[in-house]
BABA-719211 format. One record per atom (N, C-alpha, C): atom name; x, y, z. Coordinates in steps of 0.05 Angstrom, whole numbers, plus 5000, padded with zeros to 4 digits. Example, Ala and Ser with C-alpha at 12.3 -4.5 7.8 and 13.67 -1.06 7.14 Angstrom:
2
(N; (5264; 4886; 5156))
(CA; (5246; 4910; 5156))
(C; (5264; 4934; 5156))
(N; (5257; 4955; 5142))
(CA; (5273; 4979; 5143))
(C; (5258; 5001; 5157))
END
This chain:
139
(N; (4851; 5177; 5221))
(CA; (4848; 5155; 5202))
(C; (4874; 5139; 5200))
(N; (4871; 5114; 5196))
(CA; (4894; 5096; 5194))
(C; (4908; 5100; 5167))
(N; (4933; 5092; 5167))
(CA; (4949; 5092; 5143))
(C; (4958; 5064; 5136))
(N; (4964; 5059; 5111))
(CA; (4970; 5031; 5102))
(C; (4992; 5031; 5082))
(N; (5001; 5007; 5075))
(CA; (5020; 5002; 5054))
(C; (5010; 4978; 5038))
(N; (5009; 4982; 5011))
(CA; (5001; 4961; 4993))
(C; (5024; 4954; 4975))
(N; (5031; 4928; 4974))
(CA; (5054; 4919; 4958))
(C; (5044; 4908; 4931))
(N; (5060; 4914; 4910))
(CA; (5055; 4904; 4884))
(C; (5081; 4900; 4869))
(N; (5081; 4882; 4850))
(CA; (5104; 4879; 4832))
(C; (5100; 4898; 4809))
(N; (5119; 4915; 4802))
(CA; (5115; 4934; 4781))
(C; (5109; 4921; 4753))
(N; (5119; 4897; 4749))
(CA; (5114; 4883; 4724))
(C; (5087; 4868; 4724))
(N; (5074; 4866; 4747))
(CA; (5048; 4854; 4749))
(C; (5026; 4875; 4749))
(N; (5028; 4895; 4767))
(CA; (5010; 4918; 4768))
(C; (5025; 4941; 4778))
(N; (5029; 4961; 4761))
(CA; (5045; 4984; 4769))
(C; (5028; 5008; 4779))
(N; (5042; 5027; 4791))
(CA; (5028; 5051; 4800))
(C; (5017; 5066; 4776))
(N; (5031; 5066; 4754))
(CA; (5021; 5079; 4730))
(C; (4995; 5066; 4720))
(N; (4993; 5040; 4722))
(CA; (4968; 5027; 4715))
(C; (4945; 5035; 4733))
(N; (4951; 5038; 4759))
(CA; (4931; 5047; 4778))
(C; (4923; 5076; 4772))
(N; (4942; 5093; 4765))
(CA; (4936; 5120; 4757))
(C; (4917; 5121; 4733))
(N; (4921; 5103; 4714))
(CA; (4905; 5102; 4690))
(C; (4876; 5094; 4696))
(N; (4871; 5081; 4719))
(CA; (4844; 5072; 4726))
(C; (4827; 5096; 4735))
(N; (4840; 5118; 4742))
(CA; (4826; 5143; 4749))
(C; (4811; 5140; 4776))
(N; (4789; 5155; 4778))
(CA; (4774; 5156; 4804))
(C; (4761; 5129; 4810))
(N; (4756; 5113; 4791))
(CA; (4743; 5087; 4796))
(C; (4761; 5068; 4812))
(N; (4787; 5071; 4808))
(CA; (4806; 5054; 4822))
(C; (4806; 5026; 4812))
(N; (4815; 5008; 4829))
(CA; (4819; 4980; 4821))
(C; (4816; 4962; 4846))
(N; (4805; 4939; 4843))
(CA; (4804; 4919; 4864))
(C; (4833; 4911; 4871))
(N; (4839; 4909; 4897))
(CA; (4865; 4900; 4906))
(C; (4863; 4870; 4910))
(N; (4864; 4855; 4889))
(CA; (4858; 4826; 4889))
(C; (4883; 4810; 4894))
(N; (4878; 4784; 4898))
(CA; (4900; 4765; 4900))
(C; (4912; 4761; 4927))
(N; (4902; 4775; 4947))
(CA; (4913; 4772; 4974))
(C; (4903; 4746; 4986))
(N; (4923; 4729; 4993))
(CA; (4916; 4703; 5004))
(C; (4931; 4698; 5031))
(N; (4930; 4719; 5047))
(CA; (4942; 4718; 5073))
(C; (4922; 4730; 5093))
(N; (4916; 4715; 5114))
(CA; (4894; 4724; 5132))
(C; (4900; 4751; 5146))
(N; (4925; 4755; 5153))
(CA; (4932; 4780; 5167))
(C; (4928; 4804; 5148))
(N; (4937; 4800; 5123))
(CA; (4934; 4822; 5103))
(C; (4904; 4826; 5097))
(N; (4889; 4805; 5095))
(CA; (4860; 4807; 5091))
(C; (4847; 4821; 5114))
(N; (4855; 4814; 5139))
(CA; (4843; 4827; 5162))
(C; (4850; 4857; 5163))
(N; (4874; 4864; 5154))
(CA; (4881; 4892; 5152))
(C; (4862; 4907; 5133))
(N; (4855; 4894; 5110))
(CA; (4836; 4906; 5092))
(C; (4808; 4908; 5105))
(N; (4801; 4889; 5121))
(CA; (4775; 4890; 5135))
(C; (4773; 4914; 5153))
(N; (4796; 4923; 5164))
(CA; (4796; 4946; 5182))
(C; (4796; 4973; 5168))
(N; (4799; 4973; 5142))
(CA; (4801; 4999; 5128))
(C; (4775; 5013; 5126))
(N; (4777; 5040; 5124))
(CA; (4754; 5058; 5121))
(C; (4757; 5073; 5095))
(N; (4735; 5081; 5084))
(CA; (4736; 5098; 5059))
(C; (4753; 5122; 5063))
(N; (4769; 5128; 5044))
(CA; (4786; 5153; 5045))
(C; (4812; 5149; 5059))
(N; (4816; 5127; 5073))
(CA; (4842; 5123; 5085))
(C; (4863; 5120; 5064))
(N; (4887; 5130; 5070))
(CA; (4908; 5130; 5050))
(C; (4929; 5109; 5056))
(N; (4944; 5103; 5035))
(CA; (4966; 5084; 5038))
(C; (4988; 5090; 5019))
(N; (5011; 5077; 5023))
(CA; (5033; 5078; 5005))
(C; (5030; 5056; 4984))
(N; (5038; 5061; 4960))
(CA; (5040; 5041; 4939))
(C; (5070; 5033; 4938))
(N; (5075; 5008; 4943))
(CA; (5103; 4999; 4946))
(C; (5110; 4977; 4926))
(N; (5132; 4981; 4912))
(CA; (5142; 4960; 4894))
(C; (5159; 4940; 4909))
(N; (5150; 4915; 4910))
(CA; (5166; 4894; 4923))
(C; (5182; 4880; 4902))
(N; (5202; 4865; 4911))
(CA; (5220; 4849; 4894))
(C; (5235; 4867; 4874))
(N; (5222; 4877; 4853))
(CA; (5235; 4894; 4834))
(C; (5230; 4923; 4842))
(N; (5251; 4938; 4849))
(CA; (5248; 4965; 4857))
(C; (5250; 4970; 4886))
(N; (5235; 4954; 4902))
(CA; (5235; 4956; 4931))
(C; (5235; 4985; 4940))
(N; (5212; 4999; 4934))
(CA; (5210; 5027; 4940))
(C; (5181; 5036; 4942))
(N; (5176; 5055; 4959))
(CA; (5150; 5069; 4961))
(C; (5150; 5089; 4938))
(N; (5129; 5087; 4921))
(CA; (5129; 5103; 4897))
(C; (5104; 5122; 4894))
(N; (5083; 5116; 4910))
(CA; (5059; 5132; 4907))
(C; (5041; 5131; 4931))
(N; (5021; 5148; 4930))
(CA; (5000; 5150; 4950))
(C; (4974; 5140; 4938))
(N; (4959; 5124; 4953))
(CA; (4933; 5113; 4944))
(C; (4913; 5119; 4966))
(N; (4887; 5115; 4959))
(CA; (4866; 5117; 4979))
(C; (4846; 5095; 4975))
(N; (4834; 5086; 4996))
(CA; (4813; 5066; 4995))
(C; (4788; 5079; 4984))
(N; (4777; 5068; 4962))
(CA; (4753; 5079; 4950))
(C; (4729; 5060; 4950))
(N; (4733; 5035; 4959))
(CA; (4711; 5017; 4963))
(C; (4718; 4998; 4985))
(N; (4700; 4995; 5004))
(CA; (4705; 4978; 5028))
(C; (4706; 4948; 5020))
(N; (4714; 4933; 5040))
(CA; (4718; 4904; 5037))
(C; (4694; 4890; 5023))
(N; (4701; 4873; 5004))
(CA; (4680; 4858; 4989))
(C; (4694; 4833; 4978))
(N; (4678; 4814; 4968))
(CA; (4691; 4789; 4958))
(C; (4711; 4795; 4935))
(N; (4733; 4782; 4936))
(CA; (4754; 4784; 4916))
(C; (4745; 4769; 4891))
(N; (4742; 4783; 4869))
(CA; (4732; 4771; 4845))
(C; (4750; 4750; 4833))
(N; (4775; 4748; 4842))
(CA; (4793; 4728; 4832))
(C; (4795; 4704; 4850))
(N; (4780; 4703; 4872))
(CA; (4783; 4682; 4892))
(C; (4763; 4659; 4886))
(N; (4772; 4635; 4892))
(CA; (4755; 4611; 4890))
(C; (4741; 4606; 4917))
(N; (4750; 4618; 4938))
(CA; (4738; 4613; 4965))
(C; (4727; 4640; 4976))
(N; (4705; 4638; 4990))
(CA; (4693; 4663; 5001))
(C; (4709; 4676; 5023))
(N; (4729; 4662; 5034))
(CA; (4745; 4674; 5055))
(C; (4762; 4698; 5046))
(N; (4766; 4700; 5019))
(CA; (4784; 4720; 5009))
(C; (4768; 4744; 4999))
(N; (4776; 4767; 5010))
(CA; (4762; 4792; 5005))
(C; (4783; 4813; 4997))
(N; (4774; 4836; 4988))
(CA; (4792; 4858; 4981))
(C; (4778; 4885; 4983))
(N; (4793; 4905; 4982))
(CA; (4783; 4933; 4980))
(C; (4790; 4943; 4952))
(N; (4779; 4965; 4944))
(CA; (4788; 4978; 4920))
(C; (4804; 5003; 4928))
(N; (4825; 5008; 4913))
(CA; (4841; 5032; 4918))
(C; (4844; 5048; 4892))
(N; (4849; 5074; 4896))
(CA; (4855; 5091; 4872))
(C; (4880; 5107; 4878))
(N; (4893; 5115; 4857))
(CA; (4918; 5131; 4859))
(C; (4911; 5160; 4867))
(N; (4926; 5171; 4886))
(CA; (4924; 5199; 4894))
(C; (4946; 5215; 4881))
(N; (4971; 5206; 4884))
(CA; (4993; 5221; 4873))
(C; (5018; 5203; 4872))
(N; (5034; 5207; 4851))
(CA; (5061; 5195; 4851))
(C; (5078; 5211; 4870))
(N; (5097; 5198; 4883))
(CA; (5115; 5213; 4901))
(C; (5136; 5227; 4884))
(N; (5144; 5251; 4892))
(CA; (5165; 5266; 4878))
(C; (5190; 5250; 4875))
(N; (5196; 5233; 4896))
(CA; (5220; 5217; 4896))
(C; (5213; 5190; 4910))
(N; (5220; 5168; 4897))
(CA; (5215; 5142; 4909))
(C; (5233; 5139; 4934))
(N; (5223; 5126; 4954))
(CA; (5238; 5120; 4978))
(C; (5243; 5090; 4980))
(N; (5268; 5083; 4978))
(CA; (5275; 5055; 4976))
(C; (5275; 5041; 5003))
(N; (5272; 5014; 5002))
(CA; (5273; 4998; 5027))
(C; (5300; 5002; 5041))
(N; (5322; 5004; 5026))
(CA; (5348; 5008; 5038))
(C; (5349; 5034; 5054))
(N; (5337; 5056; 5043))
(CA; (5335; 5081; 5057))
(C; (5318; 5078; 5082))
(N; (5296; 5065; 5080))
(CA; (5278; 5061; 5103))
(C; (5292; 5047; 5125))
(N; (5307; 5026; 5119))
(CA; (5322; 5011; 5139))
(C; (5343; 5027; 5153))
(N; (5352; 5048; 5141))
(CA; (5373; 5065; 5153))
(C; (5362; 5086; 5172))
(N; (5336; 5091; 5171))
(CA; (5323; 5111; 5187))
(C; (5314; 5101; 5215))
(N; (5325; 5113; 5236))
(CA; (5318; 5104; 5263))
(C; (5288; 5107; 5269))
(N; (5275; 5127; 5258))
(CA; (5247; 5131; 5262))
(C; (5230; 5109; 5249))
(N; (5242; 5094; 5231))
(CA; (5227; 5073; 5217))
(C; (5235; 5045; 5224))
(N; (5251; 5042; 5245))
(CA; (5262; 5016; 5253))
(C; (5240; 4996; 5261))
(N; (5217; 5005; 5271))
(CA; (5196; 4988; 5280))
(C; (5174; 4984; 5258))
(N; (5179; 4995; 5235))
(CA; (5159; 4993; 5213))
(C; (5154; 4964; 5205))
(N; (5129; 4957; 5200))
(CA; (5123; 4929; 5192))
(C; (5139; 4922; 5167))
(N; (5142; 4940; 5149))
(CA; (5157; 4935; 5124))
(C; (5186; 4925; 5130))
(N; (5198; 4936; 5151))
(CA; (5225; 4928; 5159))
(C; (5225; 4901; 5173))
(N; (5205; 4896; 5189))
(CA; (5205; 4872; 5207))
(C; (5188; 4849; 5197))
(N; (5170; 4853; 5178))
(CA; (5154; 4832; 5166))
(C; (5151; 4838; 5137))
(N; (5172; 4836; 5122))
(CA; (5173; 4845; 5095))
(C; (5155; 4829; 5076))
(N; (5145; 4806; 5084))
(CA; (5128; 4789; 5067))
(C; (5098; 4797; 5068))
(N; (5090; 4812; 5088))
(CA; (5062; 4820; 5090))
(C; (5054; 4840; 5068))
(N; (5035; 4832; 5052))
(CA; (5029; 4848; 5028))
(C; (5010; 4872; 5032))
(N; (4995; 4873; 5054))
(CA; (4979; 4896; 5061))
(C; (4984; 4900; 5091))
(N; (4995; 4923; 5098))
(CA; (5004; 4927; 5126))
(C; (4998; 4955; 5136))
(N; (4996; 4958; 5162))
(CA; (4991; 4985; 5173))
(C; (5017; 5001; 5174))
(N; (5014; 5027; 5174))
(CA; (5036; 5046; 5175))
(C; (5028; 5067; 5197))
(N; (5045; 5072; 5216))
(CA; (5039; 5091; 5237))
(C; (5040; 5120; 5226))
(N; (5028; 5138; 5241))
(CA; (5028; 5166; 5233))
(C; (5057; 5177; 5231))
(N; (5074; 5169; 5250))
(CA; (5102; 5178; 5250))
(C; (5116; 5167; 5225))
(N; (5112; 5142; 5219))
(CA; (5125; 5130; 5195))
(C; (5115; 5143; 5170))
(N; (5089; 5148; 5169))
(CA; (5077; 5161; 5145))
(C; (5090; 5188; 5141))
(N; (5090; 5204; 5162))
(CA; (5101; 5232; 5159))
(C; (5130; 5231; 5151))
(N; (5146; 5212; 5162))
(CA; (5174; 5211; 5157))
(C; (5179; 5202; 5128))
(N; (5165; 5183; 5118))
(CA; (5169; 5174; 5090))
(C; (5160; 5196; 5071))
(N; (5138; 5209; 5077))
(CA; (5129; 5232; 5060))
(C; (5151; 5254; 5059))
(N; (5163; 5259; 5082))
(CA; (5185; 5279; 5083))
(C; (5209; 5270; 5066))
(N; (5217; 5245; 5069))
(CA; (5239; 5234; 5053))
(C; (5233; 5236; 5023))
(N; (5207; 5232; 5015))
(CA; (5199; 5232; 4987))
(C; (5195; 5260; 4976))
(N; (5194; 5280; 4994))
(CA; (5188; 5307; 4985))
(C; (5159; 5312; 4979))
(N; (5141; 5295; 4991))
(CA; (5113; 5297; 4987))
(C; (5100; 5314; 5008))
(N; (5085; 5334; 5000))
(CA; (5073; 5353; 5019))
(C; (5042; 5350; 5020))
(N; (5031; 5331; 5005))
(CA; (5002; 5327; 5003))
(C; (4989; 5327; 5029))
END
């Protein structure tokens, strides 16, 4: 199964807010980039991703999973924009910052390092395992 990274601003929608949504999860709305939308179109139920704080914090803070496949974004004015729903799986024992990620040779090709503006992006199995190790996550 593929792995992903979802970016959010902690003051707009935090990991704690997603945790509070429980098993129902939340629509991952507001994506207005075709590449990010296409990434969501490729997702399958149960695939996991990192929850990443961009701008403020700049760190991977949690694990999420896709709980509803691609569907129209309820906040969009145009039918081109779609989203998935995600739910929180677990907070990471320790946040892994972007600065730390940039220092890791195993993560030098990560989309987060090379295309930091993409709000929904793929994560390789090697990148996933390494960030989980850095975070102390054994899930």
